[in-house]
LOLUM-188903 format. One record per atom (N, C-alpha, C): z, y, x. Coordinates in steps of 0.2 Angstrom, whole numbers, plus 5000, padded with zeros to 4 digits. Atoms other than C-alpha are relative to their C-alpha. Example, Ala and Ser with C-alpha at 12.3 -4.5 7.8 and 13.67 -1.06 7.14 Angstrom:
! residues 2
500049945004
503949785062
500050065004
499949944996
503649955068
500350054996
***
This chain:
! residues 326
500050034994
498245605523
499650045005
500349964996
497845705538
499549965004
500550034996
496245675548
500249995007
499850014994
496345605565
499750045005
500349974994
496045725579
500049965006
500050044994
495945665597
500749975001
499450035000
497445545599
500450045005
499649964996
498945635607
500149965006
499850044994
499445595625
500649964999
499550055000
500545455626
500449995007
499650004993
501945455639
500549944999
499650064999
502945305645
500750025003
499349974997
504345415653
500550024995
499549985005
505945455645
500050064997
500149945003
506045585633
500550065003
499649944997
506745765638
500749994996
499450015003
508545785635
500150044993
500049985007
508945805616
500550065000
499649945002
509745965608
500749984998
499550035003
510945855598
500149935004
499950064997
511845715606
499949944997
500350065004
511045545602
500649964997
499550055002
512745455601
500350044994
499749965005
513345595588
499549984993
500450015005
511745565578
500049924997
499950075001
511945375579
500649984996
499350015004
513745385572
499850024993
500249985008
512945475556
499749944997
500550065002
511745325555
500549944998
499550065001
513245195557
500350014993
499649995006
514145285542
499549994994
500550005006
512645295530
499749934999
500350075001
511945125534
500649954998
499450045002
513745055532
500150004993
499949995007
513845125515
499549974995
500650035004
512145045510
500249944996
499950075004
512644865505
500550014995
499650005006
514144905494
499850044995
500449955006
513145045485
499549964997
500650035002
511644935484
500249954995
499750055004
512744795476
500150024993
499849975006
513144915462
499450004995
500649995004
511344925456
499949934996
500050065004
511244795442
499249984999
500750035001
509344775441
499849955005
500250064995
508444625449
499850035007
500049984993
508344635468
499350045001
500749984998
506444655469
499850064997
500149935003
506444795456
500350055003
499649954997
507744895465
499650025007
500349994993
506844875482
499350034998
500649975001
505144915474
500150084998
500049935002
505745075465
500350045007
499849974993
506645125482
499550025004
500549984995
505145125492
499550044997
500449955004
503945205479
500350064999
499749935000
505145345477
500150035007
500049974994
505445365495
499450035003
500649984997
503645375500
499850074999
500249935002
503145535491
500550055003
499649954998
504745625496
499950005008
500149994992
504445585515
499350025001
500649974998
502645625514
500150084999
499949935002
503145795506
500450035006
499649974995
504445825519
499650005007
500450004994
503245775534
499450064999
500649955001
501845885527
500350075001
499649945000
503146035524
500250025007
499849984993
503646025542
499449995006
500650004995
501846005550
500049935003
500150074997
501945815553
499749954995
500350045005
500745745541
499949935003
500250074998
500345555541
499350005002
500750014998
498845525552
499849924999
500250085001
497745365551
500249965006
499850044994
498245325569
500749974999
499350015001
500045325564
500149944995
500150055006
499545225548
499949935003
500150074998
498845085558
500649975004
499550024996
500345075569
500649984996
499550015005
501445065554
499949944996
500250055004
500744915546
500549945000
499550054998
501744775554
500750024999
499349995001
503444855555
500150034993
500049985007
503144935538
500249944995
500050075004
502844755530
500749965001
499450034998
504344685540
500650044997
499549975003
505444825533
500049994993
500050015008
504944795515
500349934999
499750085002
505344605516
500750005002
499350004998
506944645525
500450034995
499549975005
507644755512
500049954993
500050045006
507044635498
500549945001
499650054998
508044495507
500750025000
499349975001
509544615508
500350004993
499750005007
509644645490
500049934997
499950075003
509344455486
500749975003
499450034997
510744415498
500650034997
499449975003
511944535490
500149984993
499950035006
511544455473
500449935000
499750075000
512044285479
500649995005
499450004995
513444325492
500450075000
499749934999
514744455496
499850045005
500249964995
514544605507
500249975007
499750034994
515544515520
499549955003
500450054997
514344365522
499350035003
500649974998
512844485524
500250035007
499849974995
513844575537
500149965006
499950044994
514344425548
499349975003
500750024998
512444375548
499750065004
500349954997
512044545553
500450025007
499750004993
513244535568
499749965005
500550034995
512044425576
499550035003
500649964998
510744555578
500050025007
500049984993
511344625595
499949945004
500150054996
511344455602
499249975000
500750015000
509544425596
499650055004
500449954997
508944585603
500250015007
499950004992
509844565620
499549945002
500450054998
508744405621
499350025001
500849995000
507044485618
499950085003
500249944998
507344665624
499750005007
500450004994
506944625641
499349995001
500750005000
505344545639
499550044996
500449975004
504744645625
500050085001
499949934999
505444825629
500150025008
499949984993
505744805648
500750035001
499349994999
507644835646
500349955004
499650054996
508844765658
500750015000
499249995001
510644765651
500449975006
499550024995
512044745663
500449944998
499650065002
513144585664
500650034995
499549975004
514544705657
499850014993
500349985008
513444755642
500049934996
500150065004
513044575638
500749974998
499350035002
514944525639
500350034994
499749965006
515544665628
499649994994
500350015006
514144625616
500249944997
499750065003
514844455614
500650014997
499349985003
516544525611
499950034994
500149965006
515844645598
499849954994
500250055005
515044495589
500649964997
499450035002
516644405589
500550044996
499649965005
517544545582
499850024993
500349995007
516344575568
500149934996
499950075004
516544385564
500750004997
499350005002
518444415563
500050054994
500049965006
518144565551
499849974994
500350045006
517144455540
500549954997
499750065002
518044295540
500750014999
499349995001
519744375540
500150024992
499949995007
519444405521
500249944997
499850065003
519844225518
499649984994
500350025006
519444165501
499650044996
500449955004
518644325495
499350005002
500750014997
517144275506
499749954996
500450055003
515944175495
499350015000
500750005000
514144135495
499749934998
500550065001
512744005491
499649995006
500550024995
511643915502
499450045000
500649955001
510244025496
500250075003
499749934998
511344185500
500050005007
500150004993
511444125518
499350015002
500750004998
509644095519
499750084999
500249935001
509244265512
500350055006
499649964995
510544345524
499649995007
500350014993
509744265540
499350035000
500749975000
507944315534
500050075000
500049925000
508544495531
500050025007
499949984993
509144505549
499449985005
500550014996
507644425557
499550054999
500549955001
506444535548
500250075002
499849944998
507544685552
499950015008
500149994993
507444645571
499350015002
500749994999
505544635570
499950084999
500149935001
505544815562
500350055005
499749974996
506844875573
499750015007
500350014993
506044815590
499350045000
500749975000
504244875584
500050085000
499949925000
504945055580
500250025007
499849974994
505845065596
499450005005
500550014995
504345005606
499550064999
500449945000
503245145598
500350065001
499649944998
504545275599
500150015007
499949994993
504845245617
499350015003
500649994998
502945245621
499750074999
500249935002
502645405611
500550044997
499449955002
504145525611
499850054995
500249945003
503045655603
499849984992
500150025007
502845545587
500650024995
499449975003
503945635574
500249954995
499850055004
505145525564
499850004993
500249995007
504645595548
499349974998
500750035001
502845545550
500049925000
499950074999
503345375556
500349974994
499650035005
504545335542
499550014993
500550005006
503145395529
499649955000
500550065000
501945265535
500449944999
499650065000
503345135537
500149984992
499850015007
503845165518
499449994996
500550025004
502145155512
499849935001
500250074999
501744985520
500649964997
499450045003
503544925514
499950004993
500250005007
503044975497
499549954998
500650045001
501344885498
500249935001
499950074998
502144725505
500549984994
499650035005
503444715491
499750004993
500349995006
502344765476
499749934998
500350065002
501344595475
500649954997
499450045002
503044505474
500350024994
499849975007
503644615460
499649994995
500450015006
502144595450
499949934998
500050075001
502144405452
500649974997
499450045002
503944375448
500450044994
499649965004
504544515436
499750014993
500250005006
504444535418
500050084998
499949935002
504244705408
500750034999
499249985001
506144705404
500350015007
499749994993
506444695423
499950075002
500149934998
505644865426
500450054996
499549955004
506744945412
500749985002
499350024998
508344865420
500450055004
499749944997
508645015431
500250064995
499949965005
509545125419
500850035001
499349975000
511045245417
500250025007
499749984993
512145255432
499749965006
500450044994
510945135442
499650055003
500449954997
509945295445
500450045005
499549974995
511445375454
500049965006
500150054994
511545225465
499450005004
500850004997
509645225468
499950065003
500249934998
509645405472
500450005007
499750014994
510945375486
499749965005
500450044996
510045225493
499450035003
500649974998
508445325493
500150055005
500049944996
509045495500
500449995006
499550004994
510545455511
499949945004
500150064996
510445275517
499349995002
500650014998
508545265517
499750065004
500449944997
507745435521
500550035006
499649974995
509245515531
500149955006
499850054996
509845355539
499449975005
500550034996
508145285545
499750065004
500349944997
507345465550
500550015007
499549994995
508945485561
499949945005
500050064996
508845305568
499350015004
500750004996
506945325573
500150065006
499949954995
507445485582
500449985006
499650024994
508845405592
499649955004
500450054996
507545265598
499850035006
500349984994
506845385610
500550015006
499549994995
508545405619
500549955001
499550064999
509545245617
499749945000
500350074999
509045075623
500249964994
499950055006
508844945609
500649965001
499550044998
510044835617
500750035000
499349975000
511444965617
500150034992
499949985006
511045045600
500249954995
499950055005
511044875591
500749985001
499350015000
512844845598
500450054997
499649955004
513445015592
499949994993
500150015007
512744975575
500449944997
499550045002
513944835574
500550044996
499549955003
515144975568
499950004993
500149995007
514244985552
500249954995
499750055003
514844815547
500750014998
499349985001
516644885548
500050054994
500149965005
516145025537
499849974994
500350045006
515244915525
500649964996
499550045002
516744805523
500650044997
499549955002
517944945522
499950044993
500249975006
516945025508
500049964995
500050055005
516844865499
500749994997
499350015003
518744865496
500150044994
499949965007
518845015484
499449994996
500550005005
517144995477
499949924996
500150075003
517044795474
500749965000
499350044999
518944755476
500049945005
499950054995
518644655491
500550025006
499449974996
520344685500
499849995008
500050014992
520544715519
500749965001
499450034997
521744615528
500250025007
499849984993
522744635544
499549985006
500550034996
521544515553
499350035001
500749965000
520044615548
500150075003
499949944996
520844775554
500049985008
500050024993
521144685571
499349995003
500750014998
519344635571
499650065001
500449934999
518744815568
500250035006
499849974994
519744875582
499749965006
500350034994
518944745594
499350025000
500749985000
517144795588
500050085003
500149934998
517544985591
500250005008
499850004993
518344935608
499449985004
500550034996
516844835613
499450065001
500549945000
515644985608
500350055006
499849954995
516745105618
499949985007
500150034993
516744985633
499350015003
500749994998
514844995633
499850075001
500249935000
514745185630
500250025007
499749984994
515845205646
499549995006
500550024995
514545125657
499450035000
500649985000
512945195662
499549954998
500650055002
511245115655
499849965006
500350044995
510344995665
499550055003
500549954997
509045065677
499449984996
500650005004
507445105668
499549965004
500550034997
505944995672
499550055003
500549964997
504545055683
499650034995
500449965005
503545185674
499349975000
500750025001
501845125668
499650065000
500449944999
500445235671
499950034992
500149965006
500345375657
499250004998
500749995003
498745395646
499750065003
500449944998
498445565652
500650035005
499549964995
499345685665
500550044998
499549965003
500245785653
500449964994
499650045004
501645685644
500050034992
499949985007
501845705625
500850034999
499449975001
503345825621
500449964995
499650045005
504745725611
500150044994
499949975007
504945765593
500750025000
499349975001
506445875590
500349984993
499650015007
507745835577
499950054996
500149945005
507245935562
499450045002
500549954998
505746005570
499549984995
***
């Protein structure tokens, strides 16, 4: 762990123009996150064990990547990671639990509510002011996602507990998402690798007591054979790649907009569940997918809302934004 020098200057002004288009980076996130639920469902181990392994494998990999690129985890960053990291750990636990009790489609329809929740809190929490056009198309996008999910008909099945897990997973993800966005907007110089290293550590620490209290020795041996292949995908692609890229985009895209764009990952998830879990796609689901993509395209065409008045910076010289891959 790197010692803390004097805290870096914090800027509340927008990050400098990126080298890579943020929309393109977000498109990669949409694909890799969309593949996450159907691939996670292939892991046969108990949910809490799968999540425990995922975080304790991710943390040292992220730590090494951060150290190798000159972005070691600092104590200052660790303190800021505690709450979002714990929320992220509990979120992923609920995701795995919901996938054990329901189809991918059920988790997706609950996830579709996320942009609506973020619209409600982005103003007071982040100072974002979405336009009426944006709000209206977000509602259209949510409706389209519901059509994608419910259009599967009898193949959609769940239990009451599955719905509870799905709702809990989304609420905890919103906490993680908004806190990360807040920190990244306030400090564009914070590198995504450093941030996700700290988040993964506290996520692992949050899940560990639950695993120790509820799991037997046999549960820890349940990840075996091909499970490790699916685990590697979740750790490296969905986890490390997807989340590091998402943290980077937070410096450039409003949370109320990016959460709408992320609706597209539900279309990816359900499309992938067709060949992987034999959950067939219907014409109605295809129509819903087109509505989702249309809503995203409509918002992309309009400019973002006017930024809030800049708050005084901590110092006269703002922090340089972290570069992708820097």
